[in-house]
N, C-alpha and C positions, 0 to 999 in steps of 0.2 A: 383366351383363344375361343372358347365356346361362346362367349358373349358376342364377339365380333361376328361369328357365323350366324347367330340369331338375328342380329341387326341387319346384316347384309341380305338375308333372305326375306325379311319383313318389308323392307322398303319397296322393292319392285312389286310385291304382292299388293300393297296398299295403293300404289300408283295405278296398277291395272284395275283394281276395284273402283277407284275414283273415276278413272276414265270410263269404265263400264257404266257407272251410276250416271255420269253426265250424259253419256250417249243415250241411255234410257230416258232421261228427262227430256233431252232434245227431241227424241223421236215421239214422245208423248205430246209435247207442245206442238210440233209441226203437224202431227196427225190430227190434233184437235182443231187447229186453224184450217187445215185442208178440208175437214168435214164440214166446218161452218161455211166455207166458201162453196162447197159442192151443194149443200142444202140451199144456200142463198140463190145460186144460179139456177138450180133445178126448179125451185118454187117460182122464181120470176119468169122463167120461160114457159112453164107448164100452165100457170094460171094467169093468163094475160087479161082475162075478163074480170078479175077481182080487183080489190082496192090496191093502190100502189104500196110497195114495200118501202118503209122508212128506215129499216135497219134490223138488228137482231136484239134479243133480250139484253145482251150485254150493253147496248147503248142506253137502256133504261138504268142499268146499274152504274154506268159511268156518269150519267146526269141525275143521279139520285138526289143530290142536294137541291137542285132546281127543277124537280120533276114536273111541277105544275106549269112553269114557264116553258119547259121543253114540249109538253103536250099542247099547250096553247099555240106555240109557233108551228108545230106540225099540223094542228087543226086549221090554222089560218091558210095553210097551203092547200090542204085537201081535207074535207070534212070526214072522210073515212080513210083510214090507213092501217097498215099491218106491221107487226114486228114478228120476226121469225124465230122459232126454236127448232131444235133438231127433229122434233116429232110433229109439230103443228104450228099454225100461225095464230098470233093474238091479234084480234081485230078491234080497233078503237073507232068509235063513231061519235060525232059531235053535231049539235045543231047550231045554227047561227045565233039563236037566242041565248043558249048557254055560254057561247063564246063572249057575247056582249056582257052578260052578267059577271062572268069571271074576270073579264078585263076591267070592268068598273070597280069590282071589289079589290082587285089587285092594285089599281091606281089609288084607291082611297086608303089602303093600308100602308102606303109608302110614307115614311116619316121624313119631314124636311127640316 
């Protein structure tokens, strides 16, 4: 009889704690995403005279395996571009000469 009482009281307690844990995780993720969008919008509206924004630092992490190609494609669109963080912007600048050198080296290193 005592064992049934213990199991009946533990089950609702663990369900409530799991629900509370998932709610906290959900709130953390949504607040993180919202803060990224707020910074992105604020930076793009406030600094219209600066280089265009190509994304956030998370875009660099997503394209980590092909980072050189990602930067070359961005530099072909604009020679100067920015990536946003929550505290500041990372500015990348390229020259046409360096783009030509990297493009030729990349095409020579391709194995056929």
